[in-house]
C-alpha positions as CSV (number, residue, x, y, z in Angstrom):
1,M,-0.2,0.3,0.2
2,N,1.6,3.3,-1.0
3,A,1.9,6.8,1.1
4,F,-1.1,8.1,-0.9
5,T,-3.5,5.6,-0.9
6,D,-5.8,6.8,2.0
7,T,-5.4,10.5,0.4
8,S,-7.4,12.6,-2.6
9,M,-3.6,12.5,-4.4
10,P,-2.9,9.1,-6.5
11,S,0.9,7.9,-7.1
12,L,2.4,7.0,-10.2
13,A,2.2,3.9,-9.7
14,D,-1.8,3.7,-8.8
15,Q,-2.1,5.3,-12.5
16,L,-0.1,2.4,-14.0
17,A,-1.7,0.1,-11.9
18,L,-5.6,1.6,-13.3
19,A,-4.0,1.1,-17.0
20,R,-3.3,-2.7,-15.7
21,N,0.4,-1.7,-16.2
22,R,0.0,-0.7,-19.8
23,P,-0.9,2.6,-20.4
24,A,-1.8,3.8,-23.7
25,G,-0.1,7.0,-22.9
26,F,3.6,6.0,-23.7
27,D,2.7,4.5,-27.3
28,Y,0.8,7.8,-27.9
29,M,3.8,10.0,-26.8
30,R,6.4,7.8,-29.2
31,I,4.3,8.4,-32.4
32,V,3.3,12.4,-31.5
33,L,7.2,12.9,-30.5
34,A,8.7,11.0,-33.9
35,A,5.7,13.1,-35.7
36,T,7.1,16.0,-34.6
37,I,10.7,15.6,-35.1
38,I,10.3,14.9,-38.7
39,G,7.8,18.3,-39.0
40,L,11.1,20.4,-37.4
41,H,13.5,18.4,-39.6
42,S,11.2,19.5,-42.6
43,L,12.5,23.1,-42.1
44,N,16.2,21.7,-42.1
45,V,16.0,19.7,-45.4
46,T,14.7,22.5,-47.3
47,L,15.8,26.0,-45.7
48,G,19.4,24.9,-44.6
49,L,20.7,24.4,-41.0
50,G,21.2,28.1,-41.2
51,Q,17.6,29.8,-41.7
52,A,16.2,27.0,-39.9
53,L,18.1,27.4,-37.0
54,Q,16.9,30.6,-37.0
55,V,13.3,29.7,-37.3
56,Q,13.7,26.7,-34.5
57,S,15.6,29.5,-32.2
58,T,12.0,31.1,-31.9
59,L,10.5,27.6,-30.5
60,R,13.0,27.1,-28.5
61,I,11.4,25.7,-25.8
62,G,9.4,23.4,-27.1
63,V,12.0,21.7,-29.2
64,A,14.1,21.1,-26.8
65,M,11.4,19.5,-24.5
66,I,11.2,16.5,-27.6
67,L,14.1,14.8,-26.9
68,A,14.1,15.2,-23.5
69,L,10.8,13.7,-22.8
70,F,11.8,10.7,-25.5
71,F,15.0,10.1,-23.0
72,A,13.0,10.8,-20.0
73,L,9.8,8.3,-21.1
74,S,12.7,5.4,-22.4
75,G,14.0,5.9,-18.7
76,F,11.0,5.2,-17.2
77,L,10.1,1.7,-19.4
78,V,13.3,0.2,-19.6
79,T,13.7,0.3,-15.6
80,A,10.9,-1.7,-15.9
81,S,12.7,-4.1,-18.2
82,L,15.8,-4.1,-16.3
83,L,13.7,-5.2,-12.9
84,R,12.5,-8.3,-14.9
85,C,15.7,-9.2,-16.3
86,K,17.6,-12.2,-14.1
87,S,21.3,-10.7,-15.5
88,L,23.3,-8.1,-17.7
89,I,23.0,-11.0,-21.1
90,S,19.0,-10.5,-21.3
91,F,18.8,-7.0,-20.3
92,L,21.6,-5.9,-22.9
93,G,20.5,-8.5,-25.0
94,L,16.9,-7.4,-24.7
95,R,18.2,-3.7,-26.1
96,L,20.2,-4.9,-28.8
97,L,17.2,-6.7,-30.5
98,R,14.9,-3.4,-29.7
99,I,17.4,-1.6,-31.4
100,G,20.1,-3.1,-33.7
101,P,18.5,-5.1,-36.5
102,A,15.9,-2.5,-37.6
103,L,19.4,0.0,-37.5
104,A,20.8,-2.8,-39.2
105,V,18.0,-2.8,-42.0
106,E,17.9,1.1,-42.6
107,T,21.7,1.4,-42.8
108,T,21.9,-0.8,-45.3
109,L,18.8,0.1,-47.3
110,S,20.1,3.8,-47.4
111,A,23.6,2.8,-48.1
112,I,22.9,0.1,-51.2
113,I,19.5,1.5,-52.6
114,I,19.3,5.2,-51.4
115,G,22.9,6.0,-51.7
116,S,22.8,4.4,-55.5
117,L,19.5,6.4,-56.9
118,F,20.8,9.4,-55.6
119,T,24.8,9.2,-55.3
120,E,26.1,11.5,-58.6
121,L,29.1,9.3,-59.1
122,P,29.4,6.6,-61.3
123,L,28.1,3.4,-59.8
124,A,31.2,1.3,-59.7
125,Q,33.0,4.5,-58.1
126,Y,30.2,4.9,-55.5
127,F,30.2,1.3,-54.6
128,A,34.4,1.6,-54.0
129,D,34.5,4.7,-51.9
130,P,35.8,4.5,-48.0
131,K,32.4,6.7,-47.0
132,F,30.4,3.9,-48.8
133,H,32.0,1.3,-46.6
134,A,32.2,3.0,-43.3
135,Y,28.4,3.9,-43.4
136,F,28.2,0.4,-42.4
137,L,29.5,1.5,-39.3
138,N,26.3,3.0,-38.4
139,I,25.4,-0.3,-37.3
140,I,27.3,-0.5,-34.3
141,G,26.3,2.9,-33.2
142,D,29.5,4.4,-34.9
143,I,27.2,7.7,-36.8
144,Q,28.0,8.1,-40.0
145,Y,26.5,10.9,-41.7
146,E,27.3,11.3,-45.7
147,L,27.2,8.8,-48.4
148,P,29.9,9.4,-51.3
149,G,28.1,11.6,-53.8
150,V,24.1,11.8,-52.0
151,F,22.5,15.0,-52.0
152,L,24.9,17.0,-52.8
153,N,22.5,19.6,-54.0
154,N,20.1,19.4,-51.3
155,P,19.6,22.5,-48.8
156,L,21.2,20.4,-46.4
157,P,23.5,19.1,-48.2
158,K,25.3,15.5,-47.9
159,L,23.9,14.2,-44.7
160,V,21.9,11.4,-45.3
161,N,20.2,10.3,-41.8
162,C,20.9,13.3,-39.6
163,Q,18.8,11.9,-36.7
164,L,20.9,9.0,-36.0
165,W,23.1,11.4,-33.9
166,T,21.2,10.5,-30.6
167,V,22.3,6.6,-30.9
168,P,25.0,6.8,-29.4
169,Y,23.8,8.7,-25.9
170,E,20.8,5.9,-26.0
171,L,23.5,3.2,-26.0
172,W,25.4,5.3,-23.0
173,C,21.8,5.2,-21.1
174,Y,21.6,1.9,-21.6
175,V,26.0,1.2,-20.3
176,I,25.1,3.4,-17.3
177,L,22.2,1.6,-15.9
178,A,23.8,-1.4,-16.2
179,L,26.6,-0.6,-14.3
180,L,24.1,0.9,-11.9
181,A,22.7,-2.4,-11.8
182,V,26.2,-3.9,-11.0
183,T,26.6,-2.1,-7.8
184,A,23.2,-2.4,-6.5
185,I,22.7,1.4,-7.0
186,A,19.5,0.7,-9.3
187,F,18.1,-1.2,-7.0
188,N,18.6,0.5,-4.1
189,R,15.9,3.9,-4.0
190,V,17.7,5.9,-1.3
191,A,21.1,5.1,-3.3
192,Y,19.6,6.0,-6.6
193,L,18.2,9.2,-5.3
194,A,21.6,9.9,-3.5
195,F,23.2,9.2,-7.1
196,M,20.8,11.6,-8.6
197,V,21.5,14.6,-6.5
198,I,24.9,14.7,-7.0
199,A,24.7,14.7,-10.6
200,Q,22.5,17.4,-10.7
201,I,24.8,19.0,-8.5
202,G,27.8,18.4,-10.5
203,L,25.6,19.3,-13.7
204,I,24.6,22.4,-12.6
205,G,28.1,23.2,-11.9
206,Y,29.5,22.1,-14.9
207,D,27.0,24.3,-17.1
208,I,27.9,27.0,-15.0
209,Y,31.7,26.9,-16.0
210,R,31.1,26.1,-19.5
211,W,28.3,28.8,-20.3
212,D,28.7,28.8,-24.0
213,V,26.8,29.2,-26.9
214,V,23.5,27.4,-26.2
215,P,22.3,24.6,-28.8
216,I,19.0,24.8,-30.1
217,Q,18.6,21.1,-28.4
218,L,19.9,20.1,-24.8
219,R,23.1,19.0,-25.2
220,P,23.9,15.4,-25.2
221,H,24.3,14.9,-21.4
222,L,21.6,16.7,-20.1
223,L,19.3,13.8,-22.3
224,V,21.1,11.2,-20.4
225,F,20.2,12.7,-16.9
226,A,16.7,12.9,-18.7
227,F,16.4,9.0,-19.1
228,L,18.1,9.0,-15.5
229,A,15.4,11.2,-14.3
230,G,13.3,8.4,-15.5
231,V,14.6,6.2,-14.2
232,G,14.1,7.5,-10.7
233,F,10.5,7.9,-11.3
234,Y,9.8,4.5,-11.9
235,L,12.0,3.4,-9.0
236,W,10.2,5.9,-6.6
237,R,6.7,5.8,-8.6
238,D,4.5,4.6,-5.5
239,K,6.1,7.9,-4.3
240,V,5.1,10.3,-6.6
241,P,2.3,11.7,-6.8
242,Y,0.4,11.5,-10.0
243,N,-1.2,15.1,-10.2
244,R,-2.0,17.8,-12.8
245,T,-0.8,21.0,-10.9
246,V,2.5,19.6,-10.6
247,C,2.7,18.2,-14.0
248,L,2.1,22.3,-14.9
249,F,4.4,23.3,-12.2
250,A,7.1,20.5,-14.1
251,L,6.3,22.7,-17.7
252,V,6.5,25.5,-15.9
253,L,10.1,24.9,-14.6
254,C,10.8,23.1,-18.0
255,A,10.0,26.5,-19.8
256,A,11.9,28.5,-17.1
257,G,14.9,26.8,-17.7
258,M,14.7,26.0,-21.6
259,A,14.1,29.6,-22.4
260,T,17.2,31.2,-22.6
261,G,19.0,27.6,-22.2
262,R,21.4,28.9,-19.8
263,G,19.0,26.8,-16.8
264,D,18.7,23.8,-18.9
265,A,21.0,21.6,-16.2
266,L,17.7,22.1,-14.1
267,A,15.4,20.9,-16.9
268,P,15.3,17.1,-17.1
269,V,14.0,16.2,-13.9
270,P,10.7,18.2,-14.3
271,A,10.7,17.0,-17.9
272,A,10.6,13.5,-17.0
273,Y,7.8,14.1,-14.8
274,V,5.9,15.7,-17.9
275,A,6.6,12.5,-19.6
276,C,5.4,10.4,-16.9
277,Y,2.2,12.2,-16.0
278,F,1.6,12.1,-20.0
279,G,2.5,8.7,-20.9
280,L,0.8,7.2,-17.8
281,M,-2.4,8.1,-19.3
282,N,-4.8,5.6,-20.8
283,P,-6.7,6.9,-23.9
284,R,-8.4,4.6,-25.8
285,R,-6.5,2.8,-28.3
286,S,-6.5,3.2,-31.9
287,W,-5.4,1.1,-34.8
288,I,-2.4,3.2,-35.0
289,V,-0.6,2.0,-31.4
290,S,-2.5,-1.3,-31.2
291,S,-1.7,-2.7,-34.4
292,G,2.0,-2.3,-33.8
293,D,5.0,0.2,-32.4
294,Y,5.7,2.6,-35.1
295,S,7.7,5.3,-33.7
296,Y,11.6,3.8,-34.1
297,G,10.6,3.3,-37.8
298,L,9.7,6.9,-37.8
299,Y,12.7,7.6,-36.4
300,L,15.2,5.7,-38.6
301,Y,13.4,6.7,-42.1
302,G,12.0,10.4,-41.6
303,F,15.1,12.2,-42.1
304,V,16.5,10.0,-45.2
305,I,13.0,10.0,-46.8
306,Q,12.8,13.6,-46.4
307,Q,16.2,14.7,-47.7
308,C,14.9,12.2,-50.7
309,A,11.6,14.3,-51.3
310,A,13.9,17.3,-50.8
311,A,16.1,16.2,-54.0
312,F,13.3,17.0,-55.7
313,G,12.7,20.8,-56.7
314,P,9.2,21.2,-56.1
315,L,9.0,19.5,-53.0
316,Q,11.5,22.3,-51.5
317,H,9.0,23.9,-49.6
318,W,8.8,22.5,-46.0
319,Y,5.4,22.1,-45.7
320,L,4.9,20.3,-49.1
321,N,8.4,18.2,-47.8
322,L,6.2,17.0,-44.8
323,L,3.3,16.5,-46.5
324,V,4.9,13.9,-48.6
325,S,7.4,12.6,-46.4
326,L,5.1,11.8,-43.0
327,P,3.2,9.2,-44.9
328,L,5.8,7.8,-46.4
329,S,8.0,7.4,-43.3
330,F,4.8,5.9,-41.3
331,G,4.4,3.2,-43.8
332,V,8.1,2.2,-44.0
333,A,7.5,2.2,-40.3
334,M,4.7,0.2,-40.6
335,A,6.9,-1.9,-42.8
336,S,9.8,-2.3,-41.1
337,W,8.0,-3.3,-37.8
338,H,6.0,-5.8,-39.3
339,L,8.9,-7.0,-41.5
340,V,12.1,-6.5,-38.6
341,E,11.5,-5.3,-35.1
342,K,8.5,-7.9,-34.1
343,H,10.4,-10.7,-35.8
344,A,13.6,-9.7,-33.7
345,L,11.6,-9.1,-30.3
346,R,10.4,-12.8,-31.0
347,L,14.2,-13.9,-30.6
348,R,13.6,-13.3,-26.5
349,G,13.0,-16.7,-25.7
350,R,16.6,-17.5,-27.1
351,V,18.4,-14.7,-24.9
352,E,16.7,-15.7,-22.3
353,A,17.4,-19.5,-22.7
354,L,21.3,-18.5,-23.7
355,E,21.0,-16.9,-19.9
356,A,19.8,-19.4,-18.4
357,A,22.7,-21.5,-19.6
358,A,25.2,-19.2,-18.7
359,L,23.9,-18.6,-15.3
360,S,24.0,-22.0,-14.7
361,R,27.3,-22.1,-15.1
362,L,28.9,-18.6,-13.8
363,S,26.3,-17.7,-11.8
364,I,28.2,-14.6,-11.0
365,M,26.5,-13.2,-14.3
366,G,23.3,-12.9,-12.2
367,F,24.6,-11.0,-9.4
368,W,21.8,-9.0,-9.5
369,R,18.8,-11.7,-9.8
370,G,18.8,-12.9,-6.3
371,S,20.1,-9.0,-4.1
372,P,18.4,-8.0,-1.0
373,E,18.3,-4.8,-2.3
374,R,16.5,-6.3,-5.5
375,S,14.0,-8.4,-3.5
376,E,13.4,-5.9,-1.4
377,L,12.4,-3.1,-4.1
378,R,10.5,-5.6,-6.3
379,A,8.6,-6.4,-2.6
380,N,7.9,-2.5,-1.9
381,L,7.0,-1.8,-5.6
382,G,5.1,-5.0,-6.4
383,N,5.0,-6.7,-9.3
384,S,3.6,-3.6,-11.5
385,S,7.1,-4.0,-13.9
386,A,5.7,-7.0,-15.4
387,S,3.6,-5.8,-18.1
388,I,6.1,-3.3,-19.7
């Protein structure tokens, strides 16, 4: 029984239980945020980076919020997976299954098909170019943005899939969370809270020390911190109120911090609460979220499709680019889910079988499976993580 059972203010855990641990809000959020990113990129690919940044700077609060919300909701949901897993084998294995196969397919299609169609080089020279071979490093998170001779005359020239810049930082989020699990900090709520307080103080000091040019987006280390804030809200979900007024206050804090960029270090935690509040809403599921998870496909293919559209002169207006690119991206995202991502996730059983075999031979690999901290955390929070 949580601290708010006898009051009128429910907790995040209460709201999660009302949705039977499968709130539709997170699914809708991912779709909306991914589509919004495509909308923002319609400016980049048609106006060019300089002019697009001038426009986006007037929308700085909203632009900075998008990725902060993405990373925060990921932290909240991935923590549920962490608590279910018996070792790093299943935790990292499942993360790899979710990200790797679709990324590998997108990288291969971009290099072989998109590159072949849009390069200005002879195909023999294109396939022999070192940039072509280097592009496949995207599969392992070493992000390459250019293919030889591709999109040279676009308003945003040469860049094939600029959106992939966040992949390494997402991978860092998983690595950091794994390390926090290794040290049992992720299974001790008080220790995790202390870790977050120290990190928050350090980030404030770091940003004051740097005090340099403010980017449109939150800096990468703050996106990682937004992910970790989402982790914290999941760990403390039975103590954190689910309240509209608190959400509005969090939005005000985000706006105050992000307005000039000088207070960005203060924004990830309230942004994470906003992500949790809207994500834990549970509107009726439409086919767009009940038939599959298309947000990752939108993320992977949106930008490259927009660059393809921008290569045609008549589509070099941002609204025309968006009108064409968004439905095309959604169609490709559906194909990615049904042909690649869904089948990759079905390999979960093999990962768990590998884990069981490994743990039977080397029990230390399951260091957190029976740890007192993890057992206490699950006892305190119940089994609401089981369905996420």
